[in-house]
C-alpha positions in Angstrom: -0.4 -7.9 -22.3 -0.9 -10.6 -25.0 -2.2 -10.2 -28.6 -4.1 -6.9 -29.2 -7.9 -7.5 -29.2 -7.5 -11.2 -29.9 -10.0 -12.4 -27.3 -12.6 -9.9 -28.4 -12.1 -11.1 -32.0 -12.4 -14.7 -30.9 -15.7 -14.1 -29.0 -17.8 -16.5 -31.2 -15.5 -19.4 -30.0 -15.7 -18.5 -26.3 -17.7 -20.8 -24.1 -18.7 -20.3 -20.4 -17.3 -22.9 -18.1 -16.9 -23.6 -14.4 -13.6 -24.8 -13.0 -15.3 -27.9 -11.5 -15.3 -29.3 -15.0 -11.6 -30.3 -14.4 -12.1 -32.1 -11.2 -9.5 -34.8 -10.7 -7.2 -33.2 -13.3 -4.0 -31.1 -13.3 -4.5 -27.5 -14.2 -1.7 -25.0 -15.0 -1.8 -21.4 -13.6 -0.1 -18.4 -15.1 1.1 -17.1 -11.7 1.8 -13.5 -12.8 -1.8 -13.0 -14.1 -3.2 -13.7 -10.7 -0.5 -11.7 -9.0 -1.3 -8.7 -11.1 -5.0 -9.0 -10.3 -4.3 -9.5 -6.6 -2.0 -6.4 -6.5 -4.9 -4.1 -7.6 -6.3 -4.3 -4.1 -3.1 -3.1 -2.5 -1.5 -1.1 -5.4 -1.0 2.1 -3.4 0.7 0.2 -0.5 3.0 -1.5 -3.0 3.8 1.6 -4.9 4.5 3.6 -1.8 6.3 0.7 -0.1 4.2 0.9 3.1 5.0 -1.5 5.8 2.4 -3.8 7.2 0.3 -6.7 6.1 -2.0 -4.7 3.8 0.4 -4.7 0.9 0.4 -8.5 1.0 -3.2 -8.8 0.0 -2.1 -10.1 -3.4 -1.0 -13.3 -1.5 -4.4 -13.7 0.0 -6.0 -13.3 -3.5 -3.7 -16.0 -4.9 -4.2 -18.5 -2.0 -8.0 -18.1 -2.1 -8.0 -19.2 -5.7 -5.6 -22.0 -5.0 -8.0 -23.2 -2.3 -10.9 -22.9 -4.8 -9.1 -25.4 -7.1 -8.3 -27.7 -4.2 -11.9 -27.6 -3.1 -13.0 -29.0 -6.5 -10.3 -31.7 -6.4 -8.1 -30.0 -8.9 -4.3 -30.3 -8.7 -2.8 -26.8 -9.3 0.5 -26.4 -11.2 1.7 -22.9 -10.8 4.1 -21.5 -13.4 6.0 -18.2 -12.9 7.7 -16.0 -15.5 11.4 -16.0 -15.6 13.9 -13.7 -17.3 13.1 -11.4 -20.2 13.7 -12.5 -23.8 15.9 -10.0 -25.7 13.3 -9.3 -28.3 10.9 -8.2 -25.5 13.3 -5.6 -24.2 11.6 -2.7 -26.0 8.2 -3.7 -24.6 9.4 -4.0 -21.1 11.1 -0.6 -21.3 7.9 1.0 -22.6 5.9 -0.6 -19.8 8.4 0.6 -17.2 8.1 4.1 -18.6 4.3 4.0 -18.4 4.3 2.7 -14.9 6.6 5.5 -13.8 4.5 8.1 -15.5 1.3 6.7 -13.8 3.0 6.6 -10.4 4.0 10.3 -10.7 0.5 11.2 -11.8 -1.0 9.2 -8.9 1.2 11.0 -6.4 0.0 14.4 -7.8 -3.6 13.3 -7.4 -3.0 12.1 -3.9 -1.3 15.3 -2.9 -4.2 17.3 -4.4 -6.7 15.4 -2.3 -8.2 13.2 -5.0 -7.7 9.8 -3.4 -10.2 7.9 -5.6 -8.4 9.1 -8.8 -5.0 8.3 -7.2 -6.1 4.8 -6.4 -7.2 4.0 -10.0 -3.9 5.3 -11.3 -1.8 3.4 -8.8 -3.4 0.2 -10.2 -1.7 1.0 -13.5 1.6 1.8 -11.8 2.1 -1.3 -9.8 4.7 -3.8 -10.9 5.2 -7.5 -9.9 8.8 -8.2 -9.0 10.6 -11.5 -8.7 10.9 -10.9 -4.9 7.1 -10.7 -4.7 6.9 -13.9 -6.7 9.4 -15.5 -4.3 7.2 -14.6 -1.4 4.4 -16.7 -3.0 6.9 -19.5 -3.8 7.7 -19.9 -0.1 4.0 -20.4 0.7 3.5 -22.9 -2.2 6.6 -24.8 -1.1 5.4 -25.0 2.5 2.0 -26.4 1.3 3.6 -28.9 -1.2 1.9 -27.3 -4.1 3.6 -28.0 -7.4 5.3 -25.0 -9.1 8.0 -24.2 -11.6 9.7 -21.0 -12.6 10.1 -20.8 -16.4 13.5 -19.8 -17.7 11.7 -17.0 -19.7 8.0 -16.9 -20.7 5.5 -18.7 -18.5 3.2 -19.0 -21.5 5.8 -21.1 -23.4 6.3 -23.3 -20.3 2.5 -23.8 -20.0 2.2 -24.6 -23.7 5.0 -27.2 -23.2 3.3 -28.8 -20.1 0.1 -29.0 -22.2 1.8 -31.4 -24.6 2.8 -33.9 -21.8 0.7 -36.7 -20.3 -0.5 -36.3 -16.7 2.0 -39.0 -15.5 4.8 -37.0 -17.1 3.8 -33.8 -15.4 1.4 -32.6 -18.0 -1.7 -30.4 -17.5 -5.2 -30.6 -19.0 -6.1 -27.0 -18.9 -4.5 -23.5 -18.3 -5.9 -20.6 -16.3 -4.5 -17.3 -17.6 -5.3 -13.7 -18.6 -2.7 -13.7 -21.4 -3.9 -14.4 -25.0 -0.3 -15.2 -26.0 -1.1 -18.9 -25.1 -3.1 -19.1 -28.3 -0.2 -17.8 -30.3 2.0 -20.4 -28.7 -0.4 -23.1 -30.1 -1.3 -24.3 -26.6 -3.3 -27.5 -27.1 -4.9 -27.5 -23.7 -8.2 -25.9 -22.9 -7.5 -22.2 -21.9 -9.6 -20.5 -19.3 -9.7 -16.7 -19.3 -11.3 -14.3 -16.9 -12.0 -16.7 -14.1 -13.7 -15.1 -11.2 -13.6 -15.9 -7.4 -16.4 -18.4 -7.8 -14.7 -20.5 -10.5 -16.6 -19.2 -13.5 -14.6 -18.3 -16.6 -14.5 -18.3 -20.4 -12.9 -21.2 -22.3 -11.2 -21.3 -25.7 -9.8 -24.5 -27.3 -7.5 -23.8 -30.3 -8.2 -27.2 -31.9 -12.0 -26.3 -32.0 -11.2 -22.9 -33.4 -9.2 -24.3 -36.3 -11.8 -27.0 -37.1 -15.1 -25.2 -36.4 -17.7 -25.1 -39.2 -20.1 -22.2 -39.8 -18.4 -19.8 -37.4 -17.4 -16.3 -38.4 -14.5 -15.5 -38.6 -13.6 -18.9 -40.0 -10.2 -20.5 -39.4 -10.8 -23.7 -41.4 -8.0 -22.9 -43.9 -5.6 -21.9 -41.1 -2.9 -24.0 -39.5 -1.1 -23.2 -36.3 1.7 -21.4 -38.1 -0.7 -19.1 -40.0 -2.7 -18.5 -36.8 0.5 -17.5 -35.0 1.5 -15.2 -37.9 -1.9 -13.5 -37.7 -1.4 -12.8 -34.0 2.0 -11.3 -34.6 0.7 -9.0 -37.4 -2.0 -7.7 -35.0 0.7 -6.7 -32.5 2.3 -8.7 -29.7 4.9 -8.3 -26.9 7.8 -9.2 -29.2 6.8 -6.9 -32.2 4.4 -4.0 -32.4 2.1 -3.9 -35.4 2.5 -1.8 -38.5 0.4 1.4 -38.3 -3.1 0.7 -39.5 -2.9 -3.1 -39.0 -5.2 -4.6 -36.3 -6.5 -8.1 -35.7 -9.3 -7.8 -38.3 -6.9 -6.5 -41.0 -4.3 -9.2 -40.1 -7.0 -11.9 -40.4 -8.1 -10.7 -43.8 -4.5 -10.6 -45.1 -3.7 -14.1 -43.9 -7.0 -15.6 -45.0 -6.5 -14.1 -48.5 -2.9 -15.2 -49.2 -2.4 -18.2 -46.9 1.3 -17.4 -47.0 3.2 -15.2 -44.5 5.9 -14.2 -47.0 3.3 -12.9 -49.4 1.6 -11.0 -46.6 4.8 -9.3 -45.7 5.4 -8.3 -49.4 1.9 -6.9 -49.6 2.4 -4.9 -46.4 5.6 -3.5 -47.8 3.8 -2.4 -51.0 0.8 -0.9 -49.2 2.5 0.8 -46.2 5.7 1.9 -47.8 7.8 3.9 -45.3 5.3 3.2 -42.5 6.7 -0.3 -42.4 10.1 -0.4 -40.6 13.0 -1.7 -42.7 13.8 -4.5 -40.3 10.1 -5.5 -39.8 10.4 -8.7 -42.0 13.4 -9.9 -39.9 11.8 -9.1 -36.6 8.6 -10.8 -37.8 10.3 -14.0 -38.5 12.1 -13.9 -35.2 8.8 -13.4 -33.4 7.4 -16.4 -35.2 10.4 -18.5 -34.1 9.9 -17.4 -30.5 6.3 -18.5 -30.5 7.3 -21.8 -32.1 10.7 -22.6 -30.6 11.1 -20.8 -27.3 13.3 -22.2 -24.7 11.5 -24.0 -21.8 12.6 -26.1 -18.8 12.3 -29.9 -18.9 11.9 -31.1 -15.4 12.7 -34.7 -16.4 16.0 -33.9 -18.1 16.8 -31.0 -15.7 17.8 -28.7 -18.5 16.5 -26.3 -21.1 15.2 -27.3 -24.5 13.1 -25.8 -27.2 9.3 -25.9 -27.2 9.4 -27.5 -30.7 12.3 -28.8 -32.6 14.2 -26.2 -34.5 13.7 -25.8 -38.3 16.7 -26.5 -40.6 17.0 -22.8 -41.2 17.4 -22.1 -37.5 19.8 -25.1 -37.1 22.2 -23.5 -39.4 22.7 -20.5 -37.0 25.2 -20.4 -34.3 24.2 -20.7 -30.7 24.8 -17.0 -30.2 22.5 -16.2 -33.1 19.7 -18.0 -31.3 19.8 -15.8 -28.2 16.6 -14.1 -29.4 14.8 -17.3 -28.3 16.3 -16.8 -24.8 20.0 -17.4 -24.0 20.9 -21.0 -23.2 21.6 -21.7 -19.5 23.7 -24.4 -17.8 21.6 -27.2 -16.4 22.5 -26.4 -12.8 21.5 -22.7 -13.2 18.3 -23.6 -15.1 17.3 -26.0 -12.3 18.0 -23.5 -9.5 15.8 -21.0 -11.3 13.0 -23.5 -11.9 13.0 -24.5 -8.2 12.7 -20.8 -7.2 16.1 -20.5 -5.5 17.6 -17.9 -7.8 16.2 -14.6 -9.1 15.9 -15.2 -12.9 16.5 -11.5 -13.6 19.6 -10.8 -11.5 20.9 -14.4 -11.2 21.3 -13.8 -7.4 20.3 -16.3 -4.7 17.1 -15.2 -2.8 18.9 -16.1 0.4 21.0 -12.9 0.0 18.1 -10.7 -0.7 16.4 -8.9 2.2 13.0 -10.5 3.0 9.8 -8.7 3.9 9.4 -7.8 7.5 6.4 -8.0 9.8 4.6 -10.5 7.7 3.5 -14.0 8.4 2.8 -16.0 5.2 -0.8 -17.0 4.7 -1.2 -20.7 5.5 -3.6 -22.3 3.1 -4.9 -25.0 5.6 -8.1 -26.7 4.7 -9.6 -25.5 1.4 -13.1 -26.0 2.7 -12.4 -23.8 5.7 -11.2 -21.0 3.5 -14.1 -21.3 1.1 -16.5 -20.8 3.9 -14.9 -17.5 4.7 -16.1 -14.5 2.8 -12.8 -13.8 1.1 -11.6 -11.0 3.2 -9.0 -10.0 0.6 -11.9 -9.1 -1.8 -14.3 -7.6 0.7 -15.6 -4.3 -0.5 -15.6 -3.0 3.1 -11.8 -3.2 3.1 -10.6 -0.3 1.0 -7.2 -0.6 -0.6 -6.2 2.4 1.4 -6.4 0.6 4.8 -3.0 0.7 6.4 -4.1 -0.8 9.8 -4.5 -4.5 9.6 -6.3 -7.1 11.6 -3.0 -8.9 12.1 -1.1 -8.1 15.2 1.8 -5.9 14.3 4.0 -4.0 16.7 4.3 -0.8 14.6 3.6 0.3 11.1 5.5 3.0 9.3 4.9 5.0 6.2 8.0 6.0 4.5 8.1 9.5 3.1 10.6 11.2 0.9 11.1 14.1 3.3 13.8 13.6 5.9 14.4 15.8 8.9 10.8 16.7 9.4 9.6 16.4 13.0 7.7 13.2 13.4 4.0 13.3 14.3 2.2 10.8 16.6 -1.5 10.3 16.8 -3.9 7.7 17.9 -6.0 6.2 15.1 -8.9 5.3 17.4 -11.5 7.1 15.3 -10.4 5.3 12.2 -10.5 1.9 13.9 -14.0 2.6 15.2 -15.2 3.5 11.7 -13.7 0.2 10.4 -14.6 -1.9 13.4 -11.1 -3.1 13.8 -9.4 -3.9 17.1 -6.4 -1.6 17.6 -3.2 -3.2 18.8 -0.9 -0.1 18.8 -0.2 3.3 17.4 0.9 4.1 13.9 4.0 6.2 13.5 4.2 8.8 10.8 7.5 10.4 9.7 6.6 13.6 8.0 3.9 16.2 7.5 3.6 15.1 3.9 3.1 11.5 4.9 0.5 12.6 7.4 -1.4 14.3 4.6 -1.1 11.1 2.5 -2.4 9.1 5.4 -5.4 11.3 5.8 -6.2 10.8 2.2 -5.6 7.1 2.6 -8.4 6.9 5.2 -11.5 8.3 3.6 -13.2 9.6 6.7 -15.0 13.0 6.7 -13.5 15.8 8.8 -16.9 16.5 10.4 -17.2 12.9 11.7 -13.7 13.0 13.1 -14.3 16.2 14.9 -17.3 14.7 16.6 -15.4 11.7 17.9 -13.7 11.7 21.2 -9.9 12.3 21.2 -8.0 11.7 24.4 -4.4 10.9 25.3 -3.4 7.2 25.2 -6.7 6.3 23.6 -8.6 6.3 26.9 -12.0 8.0 27.1 -13.6 9.8 30.0 -17.2 8.8 30.0 -19.3 11.8 31.0 -23.0 11.9 30.0 -23.9 14.7 27.6 -27.4 15.4 29.0 -26.9 18.6 30.8 -29.4 21.2 29.5 -27.8 24.1 31.4 -24.2 23.8 30.4 -23.0 21.8 27.4 -19.4 20.9 27.1 -17.3 19.5 24.3 -16.2 16.0 25.3 -13.3 16.2 22.8 -11.7 18.8 25.0 -11.8 16.6 28.1 -8.6 14.7 28.8 -7.4 12.7 31.7 -5.1 15.5 33.0 -8.2 17.7 33.5 -10.3 15.2 35.4 -10.2 17.3 38.6 -11.3 20.4 36.8 -14.2 18.5 35.2 -15.4 17.2 38.6 -15.2 20.7 40.0 -17.1 22.2 37.1 -19.7 19.4 37.4 -20.2 20.2 41.1 -20.8 23.9 40.2 -23.4 22.9 37.7 -25.2 20.8 40.3 -25.2 23.8 42.7 -26.7 25.9 39.9 -29.3 23.2 39.3 -30.2 23.1 43.0 -30.5 26.8 43.4 -32.6 27.4 40.3 -34.6 24.3 40.3 -37.7 26.2 41.2 -37.8 27.9 37.9 -37.5 24.8 35.7 -40.7 24.0 33.9 -42.3 20.6 33.6 -41.6 20.6 29.8 -37.9 21.1 30.3 -37.7 18.4 33.0 -39.3 15.9 30.6 -36.9 16.9 27.8 -33.8 16.1 29.8 -34.8 12.5 30.7 -31.9 12.0 33.0 -32.1 9.9 36.1 -29.4 11.7 38.1 -31.2 15.0 37.2 -34.6 13.7 38.3 -33.1 12.7 41.7 -31.6 16.1 42.2 -35.0 17.6 41.2 -36.8 15.7 43.9 -34.2 16.5 46.4 -34.2 20.2 45.6 -38.0 20.3 45.6 -38.1 18.8 49.1 -35.6 21.4 50.3 -37.5 24.2 48.8 -40.7 23.0 50.4 -39.1 22.8 53.8 -37.6 26.3 53.3 -41.0 27.7 52.4 -42.7 26.2 55.4 -39.9 27.5 57.7 -40.2 31.0 56.2 -44.0 30.9 56.6 -43.7 29.9 60.3 -41.1 32.6 61.0 -43.3 35.2 59.3 -46.3 34.3 61.5 -44.2 34.3 64.7 -42.9 37.8 63.8 -46.4 39.1 63.4 -47.4 37.6 66.8 -44.5 39.2 68.6 -45.2 42.6 67.1 -48.8 42.6 68.4 -47.7 41.7 71.9 -45.2 44.5 71.9 -47.9 47.0 70.9 -50.2 46.1 73.8 -47.3 46.1 76.3 -46.5 49.7 75.4 -50.1 50.7 75.8 
């Protein structure tokens, strides 16, 4: 994503900054960069298409940062990516292949019982879809937060907005994770790696090109040469020639100060390692970074980021499709307003919406900032399927059909997570049940010690009987009569054998009901002893009288 190793190479020009620096200004946001970061916390739920609110944590992530900007009196302007540019097709295909491979690998790890490894791999397998972006668009629209869907690349749209004045809809800074903004010659201040508290790293291209005494030095570079260096290092539109990285690209451009001479030198040095069509693809990549199609909200139509050069003007409209095909004004406006899927050109009204989810309302930014960002809390693992929101039922969809469904109460899990259960979770297959057990990282020993009863109702019986210990997990409501009967038998045993209980054992029990029974039994035993003693003395007396009577 972006130019290979560019930000690391530009480290001498990076300055620490806090977002409050832009209070009272308009700041652009690369929406997909935040969506990708937010999706890491629920990557498994998204990849497995689990139902429930857990997989919408990426929306909580996004809205928390929107509220952070609003708290600091910043006006957010959210920009979404649109359709794919033709010259980016190879990159998108490769990314899709890697995501699929990572998903397959994560599923293998999950089935093998390694949930931690599976979670990390799922983060590399998750993909942000236009439908997910539209879910965020609905929230932004309900809160009157300004947004626009770019016809193609959001970076180009952000670079265009940076050239406008505030009253024309322009922005003073951009928050992004994509270094492509530098290749687009974005004049605004660019903030990378912004954390949840508003701290980030800032780079200003104008300072980079005019800095004195910094290494690497760009004093003899202009915007076109800087863009050419970025393309040589490798970008989304064109992979680099083998052996050419950002440092080598910088050395070549700073040595020749001419992109055509750089290409000639590469052809001579690399020979067959350099593809035959590389010079043509290189020039087209330069044209995309300089003249990409963007949406003009004032004119309600598409136009180029910068005016076309005479060489490009000589081409037919069809020959400029590598910049992004031109669109009718009505279609471009519908895409920009978030009403049409930019990939399929279908209206979102005809696409099934997510179920069982209530969009997160932003409300007061101060109120949300006082909360401890539940979406980012380390106590909430990304494997949690049960949510704090009230949902009737949650289902995990498995690939196996026809397998008998299994029902179980997740009371133990809820107790471990201190969540209030609202209903049961329904699982559809034995494979899914195994996945769920992996998704809830609770030890088997702890789960065995917990109480398990039907309908989630526990029978409260004290576990303080030293004579007969019983497993509470085996007690269910249907056996209540048997439990009472067994308890009465135990009490009878206690009453009959209480005389043989030592003082130490009585003190170890420390049970009030048992102490009462002790005292009661002790009184009965004393009465019985007295009675036996009196009977014995009377018998002796009667025997003496009988002896004298016979005499």
